[in-house]
N, C-alpha and C positions, 0 to 999 in steps of 0.2 A: 456720326451716330455711335453711341457706346453700346457694346455687347457685354452681357454678363460674363464674369469669369467662369469658365467651365469647371465642372467637378473633376476631381483627380481621375486620371486615366488608370485603368486597372493594371496596365503594363508599365507606365512611365510615371515618374514624379512630374508635377507641374513645372514647366520651364517658363520663367518670366524674363523677357528682354526689355531693359529700361533704356530707351533712346532709339529713335528711328532714323539715325544718321547713316553714315556709310557702313560702319561696323554692325550696327543693330539690324539694318535692313538686310545686309548680306547674311548675317547669322540666322535671322528669322526664316529667310527663304531656304537656306541650306537645310535647316532642321525640318521644316515643314515638307520640303520635297522628299526627304528621307523618312517620312512617316511619323515624325515626332511633333505633336501639337505644341504650339507656342502662343504665349500671351505677350503681345507687344505693347509697351507703354510709351507714350510720348506726351510731354507737357505742352508742346506748341500746338496750335497758336494760342491756347488759353493763357499760357505764360510764355512770353517771348524771351529770347536772349538779346544781348546787345548787338549781335551781328546778323541774325536770321531775319528774313522778311516775310516768310509764309509758314504754313503748317505742313507743307509737303515734306515727304521723306527724302533723305539723301540730298538735301539742298546744298549746293555749292556756293559758298559765300566769299571765297577768296579767288584763287585761280579757277579756270574752267577746263583744266586738263588733267588727265591721268598719266601724264609724263610720257616718256619716249616709247615709241612703237618698235624701235630698233631691237631685234632679238639678241643682239650682242651687248645690250645695255642691261644694267641691273633692273630698272623698272620693266623693260621688255621681258626679261626672264621671269620676273614676278607675275606679270600678267599672264604669261603662258601657263604657269603652274596653276594660277587661279582658274583659268579656263578649264583645265583638266578636272578641277574639283567642282565644276558646275557653277561658276560665279555668275550671279544675276547682273551685277553692276557692270562688269566688263562687257557682257553681251549687250546691255542697253546703251552703254557708252558708244559702242560701235554703231548701234542703230540710230543714234542721234548725234553722230560726230559732225564736227565742223572743221574746216581747213586749219591746221596748226603745224604745218611742216612735219617734222619727225614725231611730234607729240600727238597723243590721242586727245584732241579737244572735243568738247561737247557743247551742245546748246543747253545751257544749264536749266532753263525753265522746262523745256520739253522732256529732258532727261529726268528731272525730279518728279514731274507729273507722271511719267511712265512708271517710275519706281513705286510711287504711291499707289497707283491703280493696280499694279501687278501684285504688290504685297497685300493690299486690303481685299483683293478678290480671292485670295488663296483660302480654301476651305479649312485648312489646318491652322490658320493664324487668326487669333482673336485680338482685336484692337481695343485698347483702353486709353482714351485721350485725357490723361490727368497726370499731374506731377507725382512722382514717387519719392518719398522722403528717406527711405531706407530699404535695404533688401528685404525680401519676403521671408516668411517663417521657415524655420528649419524643417526639412522634409521636402520643401520646394527648392528649385535651383534658380538662382538669379544671375543673369549676365548684365553687368553694368557697362553699357556702351553709350555713356552719357556725353562723350566727346570732350572737346576742349573748353566748352562753356557749361560744365556741370553746375547744377544749381547750388546755391549756398547750403541748403539743407543736406543734400547728398554729399557735397564736399566735406561738410562737417563730420558726417558719418564715416567717410573714407579716412579722413585725418585721424579720427579717434581709433579706427580699426587698425591703421597702419603705423600710428605713432608719428605721422608726418607733421612737420611744422610749416613748411612752405610747399604748398601743393599747386603752384601755378607758375607760369611765365607769361610774357606778353607777346601777342601776335598783332599784325597790322594788315589792313585790307587795301588793295589798290583801287583807284578810281576807274569808272567806266564812262566812255565818251560817246555821244551821239555821232554816228558816222557822217551825216551831211554837214556837220559843223567843222570837219577837218579840212584844212586847206590842202587839197590834193596836188596843187602845183608845187608845194614845198615838201612833199612826201613821195616815197616810191615803194613799190611792192618788191620784196626779195627775201629769200632765206639766206642765212650765212653760208658762204661758199656754194651757193645754189643747191643746198641739200633740201630734201623733202620732195614729195610728189608734185607739189604745186607751190606757187608763191603764196605763202600763208601770212607772212608778217608785213605790216605797213610800217615803213621806217621813216622816222622824222629826224633828218640830219641837222647838226649844229656845227657852226664853225667855232674857232677858238674864242672869239669875242662873245658870241652868243652863249657859249658854254659858261664862261666866266661870269656873265651877267646873271645867268640862271643860278649858279652856285652861290653867288653873293646873296641873292634874294632868298634862296632856300635856307641858308644858314641864319639869316636875319628873321625869318618868319616865326610867328608865335606857334608853339606846340601845345598839345593837350597835356596838362599836368596830371600825373597819377595821383590817386587818392593818398592821403597821408599815411594810411596803414598798409599800403602796398609798395612792394619793391619791384622795380623794373628788372625783368630777367628775360631778355630777348633770345629766342632761338636763332642761331647764326643764319639759317636759311631763310628767315622771314624778317630780317632787320628792316626797320623803316629806312627809306631812302635818305632821310636827313641824318640818321645815325651813321650810315655808311659814309656820307659826305663829311661828317665830323671827324672821321679817322684820317682824313687827308684830302686836300683839294682835288687831287687827280684820281681819288679812289673810285668814283663813279665811272670814269673812263676805262677803268680796268674791271668794272663790275657790270651792273645792269645797263650802262650806257656805252659799253665797249663797241667800237666800230669795226673790229676785225672781221674779215670775211664778207664785207659789204662794200659796194662801189656806188657812189651817188651818180646816177645817169646824167645829171645836170652838169657835173664837173668832170666826170670820168675818173675821179679820185676817191680815196677813202675819206669819209668825213672825220672831223675832229672828235665828234661824239654822236651817238645815235640813240634815240628813244624808240623802242619797238612797241607796236600796238598789235594785239592779237584779237581776231574776231570772236565775238561772243556767241554768234549764231551763224547758220549757213547763209542767211541772207546778208550778212555783213552790215547789219544796221547799227551795230554797236561794237566798240573795241575797248579792251582794257589795256592799261599801261603796264607792260611786262616789267616785273621787278620794282614797281613803284608803290609798294606798301608804305603807308605814311601815318604819322600821328599829328600832322599839321592840323590846325583848326580849319573848319570848312571854308571860311572866307579867305584864308591864306592860301589854301589849295588852289582855288580858282585863280587867284592873282599870280601865284608862282608858276603853275603849270601852263598858263597861257603865255609865258615867256618862251616856251618851246615854239619855234617859228610856225610849224605846221598846225599848232594848236592855239594860235593867237585869238581865235574866235570860238574856242571849244565850248560846247554845251555838255555839262556833266549829268549823266543819268544816275550815277551814284558816286558820291565822294568817298574818299578813303576814311577808314576809322581804325580805332585802337580797341582791342578787347583782351580780356584775360583768358589764358589757356590753362587748363588743369591737367596735371599728369602725376603719376606716382613714380617712385624709384623702383622700377620693375625688379631688378636683381635682388633687392632687399625684401620686397613684400610679396612677390609672386612665386608660386610653384611652377614647375615645368609645364603644367597644363593650363596656366593662366588663371588658376584659382588662387584666392588670397590665403596666405599662411595664417592659420588660426581660424579661418572661415571657409572650409572646403566646399561649401555649397554656394559660395559667391565667386563668380568669375568676372574678370575685366577684359574688355575688348576695345580696340580702336585707339584713338589718340590719348586716352587716359592712361594707357600703359606706357607711353613714351615713344610711340611711333609718330612720325610727322608726315602728314600729307593724306590726301583723299585715297590714293591707291593703297598706301600702307595701312590705313585705317580699315579699309574693306578687307584687305588680306588678313589683318589681325582678327577681324570679326569671323572670317572663315575658319581660322585656326581655333578660336574659342568655341565655335559651334561644333567643330569636329571633336574637340575634347569633351564637350558636354554630351555629345552622342555616345562617346565611349563610356562616360559615367552612367548615363541612363540605361544603356544596354549591358552594362556590367562586363565590359570587355577590357582587355589589357591596354594601358596607355601606349600610344604609338604616335610619334611626332615626325615630321619631315626631317631627314638627316641634315646635319650642318653643311653638307656640300650641295645644298639646294638654295634657291632664293628665299623661299618661305622659312626654311630651316635656319638660314643665316639671320633673318629678321628676328626669329624667335630666340636665337642664341643671344642677340643683343638685348632683347627685352628681359629675358629671365636669367641670363648668365653674364651680362656685361659688368663693367667696373662700377660697383655700387657707390664708391666714394666720388666718382666723377661722371655720374650718369647724366646724359642729356638726350633730348629727343633726336631721333635719327630717321632720315629718309632711306629708301633702298639705294645702296651704292656699293661699289666693289670693295670699299674699306670694311664692310661687314663680313666679307668672305675670308676664310683662312685658307691660303693656298696649300697648306700642309694637309688639308682634308681632301685634296684633289690629286689624282695621279699625274706626275710629271709637270706640275704647275709651278714649282719653285724655280726661280732664276730666269723666268721668261720675261721678255720685254712686254710693254704695256698692251699693245694690240694683240700679240700672241697669247698673253695671259687672259685677256677678255674672251677671246675666241675659245680657249681651252676651258675656262670656267663655264661659259655659256653651254657648250656642247655637253660637258660632263654633268652639269647641273640638270639639264633637261633629261638626260638618260637616267640619272639618279632619282629624280622625282618620279618619272614615269614608272620605274621599277618599284619604288616605295608605294606609290598610290595603287598600282595594280595588285600589290601584295595584301592590301587591306581587304578584309573579308566581308565587310558590310557593303551591301549594294543598295542603290536607290530604291525607295518604295515604289 
């Protein structure tokens, strides 16, 4: 149901958020909870994307995890800081979590439904289900959180506003398998090195001969051909499995199919290669192939992936697909507060800024919302310092190398040890522990110093 756009508030300009994905949902909730009315626009399901399947908010179409829960990992640090800021998505991810070892996995349908219900029931959020072709009039504030599948019309506006020529790269989605169709006699439950609170991954081992047969079929299979006017630019963390295999016959054994840290209970030895399956929901009725993003044609996927012994009779609930991702060169076109240079009333949040992943998109939405709050309340700009996880992510987006800018996940490479006390020269594990401890303290101090309190 469409609600009329409210009249301008006497205290605040109107705030429009375009896109109800991770960043948009997080930003809308943050602002509404802090007393700032929001108009949330979403074109789905009236106009669908190539990857989404519903009109629900914060729909997870690729992986179903928010990455590591380990507090000494960069994603773990990022989640902890988001929780301090009142993150809705991290709270609901825990509410609808599924076993995923050290990762925070979620039941994607229940999670998305909960986000939708929570957002749409908020009294300060007005929902507008329609496509937005360009930012709103001057005097209003627009947050573009349109994600990696930004519509052609909005992409055209962004390209014109930023002077960008190539505003996209390609991403690929992994298949999902019906659990009863997996041959459990040829699979085993285990986490690498027995890490994690429970056995979360279903492992499908392969011997050398089986692996070679699989590689031959994978390389010979027919792929989806990009449109003539599009150039393939894959983000390294989401390369299709066949693109990885093309870099070397053994590359998959050192990548998504690496067997290290696993022992096949049938043989008592480490397999030659392993395909890991991660549960899609708590009931374990469906599993996705970890790291198996693909651009193989549908018929080829069924044929090739059934060469994995445990999946020889696999029934696919969703086959993999290829889709275009859209992002800007953040360091070149964004201010420190994530507003567009030349368009100070237009903000960008989420994957369109050049962050990669659901967790990072939600985090970027939180940052954009915080900066918008500063704008509408007319208070001095304040960002998390660079020696925090959120600050490090922001530094990459707004201050990275503009000539070689690429999408980034949260990782320790974003942190500058020179910004931390006594962190230079430490070994890997000591460095992670030091960065984690100091980042937590730095963020807590910064956030507690902010004078705005929740409404």
